[in-house]
C-alpha positions as CSV (number, residue, x, y, z in Angstrom):
1,X,25.4,-119.7,35.8
2,X,24.6,-123.4,36.1
3,X,27.2,-125.7,37.6
4,X,28.0,-128.5,35.2
5,X,30.5,-130.4,37.4
6,X,28.1,-133.2,38.0
7,X,27.6,-133.6,34.3
8,X,31.4,-133.9,33.8
9,X,31.7,-136.5,36.6
10,X,28.8,-138.5,35.3
11,X,30.1,-138.7,31.7
12,X,33.6,-139.6,32.8
13,X,32.2,-142.3,35.1
14,X,29.8,-143.8,32.4
15,X,32.6,-143.8,29.8
16,X,35.4,-145.0,32.0
17,X,37.2,-141.8,31.3
18,X,37.0,-142.2,27.5
19,X,34.7,-139.1,27.3
20,X,34.9,-135.9,29.3
21,X,33.3,-132.5,29.5
22,X,35.3,-129.4,28.8
23,X,34.2,-125.9,29.6
24,X,34.6,-122.8,27.4
25,X,35.1,-119.1,28.4
26,X,31.5,-118.9,29.5
27,X,31.6,-122.0,31.6
28,X,29.4,-123.9,29.1
29,X,30.0,-127.6,28.5
30,X,31.0,-129.7,25.5
31,X,31.2,-133.4,25.5
32,X,34.7,-134.4,24.2
33,X,36.6,-137.5,23.2
34,X,40.3,-137.5,24.2
35,X,42.3,-138.7,21.1
36,X,45.8,-139.7,22.2
37,X,49.0,-139.1,20.2
38,X,49.8,-141.6,17.5
39,X,52.8,-142.4,15.3
40,X,52.7,-142.8,11.6
41,X,53.3,-146.6,12.1
42,X,50.2,-146.8,14.2
43,X,48.1,-145.5,11.2
44,X,49.5,-146.2,7.8
45,X,51.1,-149.1,6.0
46,X,54.9,-149.0,6.3
47,X,54.7,-145.8,8.4
48,X,57.7,-144.3,10.2
49,X,58.1,-143.8,13.9
50,X,57.4,-140.1,13.6
51,X,54.3,-138.7,15.2
52,X,51.3,-138.0,13.0
53,X,51.2,-134.3,12.1
54,X,47.9,-133.8,14.0
55,X,49.7,-134.0,17.3
56,X,52.1,-131.1,16.9
57,X,51.1,-127.5,17.5
58,X,53.7,-124.7,17.1
59,X,56.5,-127.2,17.5
60,X,55.1,-128.8,20.7
61,X,54.0,-132.4,20.7
62,X,50.6,-132.9,22.2
63,X,49.9,-136.2,24.1
64,X,46.2,-135.8,23.5
65,X,43.8,-133.6,21.5
66,X,40.2,-133.4,22.4
67,X,37.6,-133.9,19.6
68,X,33.9,-132.9,19.9
69,X,32.0,-136.1,20.3
70,X,29.1,-134.6,18.4
71,X,28.7,-132.3,15.4
72,X,28.3,-128.8,16.9
73,X,25.4,-126.6,17.6
74,X,25.8,-122.9,18.1
75,X,24.8,-120.9,21.2
76,X,26.1,-117.4,22.1
77,X,28.2,-117.4,18.9
78,X,30.1,-120.5,20.2
79,X,30.1,-124.1,19.0
80,X,29.0,-126.8,21.4
81,X,29.2,-130.6,21.4
82,X,26.0,-131.9,22.8
83,X,23.8,-135.0,22.2
84,X,20.4,-135.2,20.5
85,X,20.5,-131.8,18.9
86,X,20.1,-130.7,15.3
87,X,23.6,-129.9,14.2
88,X,24.3,-126.3,13.1
89,X,24.5,-126.0,9.3
90,X,24.3,-123.2,6.7
91,X,27.6,-121.5,7.8
92,X,30.7,-120.7,5.8
93,X,34.3,-121.6,6.6
94,X,35.2,-118.3,8.4
95,X,32.0,-118.5,10.5
96,X,32.9,-122.0,11.6
97,X,36.4,-120.9,12.6
98,X,35.0,-118.0,14.6
99,X,32.4,-120.0,16.4
100,X,35.2,-122.3,17.6
101,X,37.8,-119.6,18.5
102,X,35.1,-117.6,20.4
103,X,35.2,-120.4,23.0
104,X,38.6,-119.3,24.3
105,X,42.2,-120.3,24.2
106,X,42.9,-123.8,22.8
107,X,39.6,-124.1,21.0
108,X,39.6,-124.4,17.2
109,X,37.8,-125.8,14.2
110,X,38.8,-129.5,13.8
111,X,42.2,-129.5,11.9
112,X,42.2,-131.5,8.7
113,X,45.3,-133.3,10.0
114,X,43.2,-134.5,13.0
115,X,40.3,-135.6,10.8
116,X,42.9,-137.6,8.8
117,X,44.4,-139.3,11.8
118,X,40.9,-140.3,13.0
119,X,40.0,-141.7,9.6
120,X,43.2,-143.7,9.4
121,X,42.7,-145.0,12.9
122,X,39.2,-146.2,12.0
123,X,40.5,-148.2,9.0
124,X,43.4,-149.6,10.9
125,X,41.1,-150.8,13.6
126,X,38.4,-152.2,11.4
127,X,35.7,-149.7,12.6
128,X,34.9,-147.6,9.5
129,X,31.9,-145.8,10.9
130,X,28.5,-145.9,9.2
131,X,26.0,-143.1,9.4
132,X,23.1,-141.0,8.1
133,X,24.0,-141.2,4.4
134,X,20.7,-142.2,3.0
135,X,17.9,-140.0,4.2
136,X,18.1,-140.8,7.9
137,X,19.6,-144.3,7.6
138,X,22.8,-146.0,6.5
139,X,22.7,-146.9,2.8
140,X,24.0,-150.5,3.4
141,X,22.3,-151.1,6.8
142,X,18.9,-149.6,6.4
143,X,17.8,-150.7,9.8
144,X,20.4,-148.3,11.3
145,X,18.6,-145.0,11.7
146,X,19.0,-141.7,13.5
147,X,16.3,-139.4,15.0
148,X,15.2,-136.9,12.3
149,X,15.6,-133.2,13.1
150,X,15.4,-131.6,9.6
151,X,13.6,-132.5,6.4
152,X,14.1,-131.4,2.8
153,X,11.5,-132.0,0.1
154,X,9.5,-134.2,2.5
155,X,12.5,-136.5,3.1
156,X,14.6,-136.9,6.2
157,X,17.8,-134.9,6.0
158,X,19.7,-134.2,9.2
159,X,19.5,-136.4,12.3
160,X,20.0,-135.5,15.9
161,X,23.7,-135.6,17.0
162,X,24.7,-139.0,18.4
163,X,21.2,-140.5,17.8
164,X,22.4,-143.4,15.7
165,X,23.7,-146.8,16.9
166,X,27.2,-147.5,18.1
167,X,28.3,-148.4,14.6
168,X,27.9,-144.7,13.7
169,X,30.8,-143.9,16.1
170,X,34.4,-144.0,15.1
171,X,35.2,-147.0,17.3
172,X,31.8,-148.7,17.2
173,X,31.5,-148.2,20.9
174,X,29.3,-145.9,23.0
175,X,32.3,-143.7,23.9
176,X,33.2,-143.0,20.3
177,X,33.2,-139.9,18.1
178,X,29.7,-139.7,16.5
179,X,28.5,-138.9,13.0
180,X,31.7,-138.8,11.0
181,X,29.9,-140.5,8.1
182,X,27.1,-138.4,6.6
183,X,24.5,-136.3,8.3
184,X,26.3,-133.0,7.4
185,X,29.6,-132.3,5.8
186,X,32.1,-130.8,8.2
187,X,34.4,-127.9,7.5
188,X,38.0,-128.7,8.5
189,X,40.9,-126.3,9.1
190,X,44.5,-126.0,7.8
191,X,44.3,-127.5,4.3
192,X,43.2,-126.2,0.9
193,X,43.7,-126.4,-2.8
194,X,44.9,-123.2,-4.5
195,X,44.7,-123.5,-8.2
196,X,45.3,-127.2,-7.8
197,X,48.3,-126.9,-5.5
198,X,47.8,-128.7,-2.2
199,X,48.6,-126.4,0.7
200,X,48.5,-126.8,4.4
201,X,49.1,-124.9,7.6
202,X,51.7,-127.4,8.9
203,X,50.9,-130.0,11.4
204,X,48.0,-128.8,13.7
205,X,49.3,-125.2,13.9
206,X,45.9,-123.9,12.9
207,X,44.9,-124.6,16.5
208,X,47.1,-121.8,17.7
209,X,45.0,-118.8,18.7
210,X,46.8,-116.4,16.4
211,X,47.0,-118.7,13.4
212,X,45.6,-116.9,10.4
213,X,43.7,-119.1,7.9
214,X,42.8,-116.2,5.6
215,X,43.2,-116.6,1.9
216,X,46.4,-114.5,1.9
217,X,47.9,-115.9,5.1
218,X,51.7,-116.5,5.0
219,X,51.2,-119.6,7.1
220,X,50.1,-121.7,4.1
221,X,52.8,-124.0,2.8
222,X,53.0,-126.2,-0.2
223,X,54.4,-129.8,-0.2
224,X,57.4,-130.6,-2.3
225,X,57.6,-134.0,-4.0
226,X,59.9,-135.3,-1.3
227,X,57.5,-134.2,1.4
228,X,59.3,-131.1,2.6
229,X,57.2,-127.9,3.1
230,X,58.0,-125.0,0.8
231,X,56.5,-121.7,-0.2
232,X,53.4,-121.8,-2.3
233,X,54.1,-121.6,-6.0
234,X,57.5,-123.3,-5.7
235,X,58.2,-125.6,-8.7
236,X,57.5,-129.3,-8.3
237,X,55.0,-129.2,-5.5
238,X,52.1,-131.7,-5.0
239,X,49.0,-130.9,-7.0
240,X,45.7,-132.5,-8.1
241,X,44.9,-133.0,-11.7
242,X,42.2,-134.9,-13.5
243,X,43.5,-137.5,-16.0
244,X,41.7,-140.3,-17.8
245,X,38.7,-140.2,-15.5
246,X,40.6,-140.1,-12.2
247,X,42.0,-137.6,-9.8
248,X,45.7,-137.7,-10.2
249,X,48.4,-136.7,-7.7
250,X,51.2,-135.0,-9.5
251,X,54.2,-132.7,-9.0
252,X,54.1,-131.5,-12.6
253,X,52.5,-128.5,-14.2
254,X,48.7,-128.5,-14.5
255,X,46.0,-126.3,-16.1
256,X,43.4,-125.4,-13.5
257,X,39.8,-126.0,-14.6
258,X,36.7,-124.6,-12.9
259,X,35.0,-127.9,-13.0
260,X,33.8,-130.3,-10.3
261,X,35.7,-133.7,-10.5
262,X,35.0,-136.8,-8.5
263,X,36.6,-140.2,-7.8
264,X,36.8,-142.8,-5.1
265,X,39.7,-142.4,-2.7
266,X,41.0,-145.9,-3.4
267,X,41.0,-145.3,-7.2
268,X,43.0,-142.1,-7.3
269,X,46.1,-142.3,-9.6
270,X,49.7,-141.2,-9.4
271,X,51.9,-139.4,-11.9
272,X,54.5,-142.0,-12.9
273,X,57.3,-139.4,-12.2
274,X,56.2,-139.2,-8.5
275,X,56.9,-141.3,-5.4
276,X,54.3,-140.5,-2.7
277,X,55.8,-138.9,0.4
278,X,54.6,-140.1,3.7
279,X,52.9,-136.8,4.6
280,X,50.5,-137.2,1.6
281,X,49.4,-140.6,3.0
282,X,49.1,-139.2,6.5
283,X,46.8,-136.3,5.3
284,X,44.5,-138.3,3.0
285,X,46.0,-136.7,0.0
286,X,46.8,-140.1,-1.5
287,X,45.9,-143.6,-0.2
288,X,48.6,-145.5,1.8
289,X,47.4,-148.7,0.1
290,X,46.2,-147.8,-3.4
291,X,43.3,-149.9,-4.6
292,X,42.7,-151.0,-1.0
293,X,39.3,-150.9,0.8
294,X,38.4,-147.4,1.8
295,X,34.7,-148.1,1.9
296,X,34.1,-146.6,-1.6
297,X,34.5,-143.1,0.1
298,X,34.6,-140.3,-2.4
299,X,37.3,-137.7,-3.2
300,X,36.3,-134.6,-5.0
301,X,38.1,-131.4,-6.2
302,X,37.9,-128.3,-8.2
303,X,41.5,-127.2,-9.0
304,X,40.6,-123.6,-9.9
305,X,41.0,-120.9,-7.2
306,X,40.9,-121.5,-3.5
307,X,39.0,-124.6,-2.3
308,X,38.7,-125.6,1.4
309,X,37.9,-129.1,2.6
310,X,34.6,-130.4,3.9
311,X,34.7,-133.9,5.1
312,X,32.5,-136.9,5.8
313,X,29.6,-136.6,3.4
314,X,25.9,-135.7,3.9
315,X,22.6,-137.4,4.4
316,X,22.2,-138.3,0.7
317,X,25.8,-139.3,-0.2
318,X,25.2,-143.1,0.2
319,X,28.3,-145.1,-0.4
320,X,30.5,-142.1,-1.2
321,X,30.1,-140.8,2.4
322,X,32.6,-141.8,5.1
323,X,35.7,-140.8,7.0
324,X,37.8,-140.8,3.8
325,X,35.4,-138.6,1.9
326,X,36.9,-135.2,1.2
327,X,35.4,-132.5,-0.9
328,X,37.7,-129.9,-2.2
329,X,35.3,-128.1,-4.4
330,X,33.9,-125.2,-2.3
331,X,35.2,-121.7,-1.7
332,X,35.4,-120.5,1.9
333,X,32.1,-118.5,1.3
334,X,30.0,-121.7,0.7
335,X,27.1,-122.2,3.0
336,X,24.1,-124.5,2.8
337,X,21.9,-126.8,4.9
338,X,24.3,-129.8,4.4
339,X,27.5,-128.2,5.7
340,X,28.3,-128.1,9.5
341,X,31.4,-128.2,11.7
342,X,33.0,-129.8,14.8
343,X,35.3,-128.1,17.3
344,X,38.5,-129.4,18.9
345,X,40.6,-128.5,21.9
346,X,44.2,-128.8,23.0
347,X,46.2,-127.3,25.9
348,X,48.2,-124.3,24.7
């Protein structure tokens, strides 16, 4: 078995400790970005002093959660964060979960709550990442390009992980999290629509090794209008509807439709009877500053049946790709060349 200790020391030295290498149960390396604990007030307008949900696992606050620097590849049925590789795609949700958990205790598919915290951090700090959202380049900055690894219909599709410029990283620095905008959509864990009702596995509890994310898992909770967590199907929970050409957040009754619906995140609307709870702002369910600048990132849903989130956009999403782009239109069985994943790690 190779010894990767020198790789770890080199990456930590070159990044000033802002990147590291973590090893899985086979002793194989992944390049990771430590993402430190943040409060709501660090991320959203008018936020409280409570910690963001991404930093709580089974009731224990985590000072840091490690995010794969790169969209993952798969070796030995395990996901790895390595540079200059063609990211693994064409896998369904349950496969993505398995490839992460196979790595050992503490490893998981990136929680949706963590993706949300990273997105809010980017906007708060003025570093909304660009990326491969226009056939190998950024749609607004065409000179910014990645290294092609996969083509469709004679056009560049996927690019090598981390092969774009620094502006394709979450902090616009060499030590940032790469490719959150475009390239491939990323499955995220612990959130879903169920017949339009917004459900979560609370906080980042989906990182626990025994946390079931199956369709019938009892860990799924709905969100009441006041932000408290309740059993799915309880009256007055948060739901998505489609009203007057916009995705609407409501706590009223809806009629699910098996139809794809799209909007920009900033232009989502709110049922007049509802006051947005803080948790909805923290989890990219509704913008913390409605009408604000979220890069034109898209929000999509199908409110019939179970729909799990893929985030970030793909190589042809143009302006709708980005860290606030969330697609809640796919069942867990979906798999195609534009859907990949990213693993995360925390001490358990």
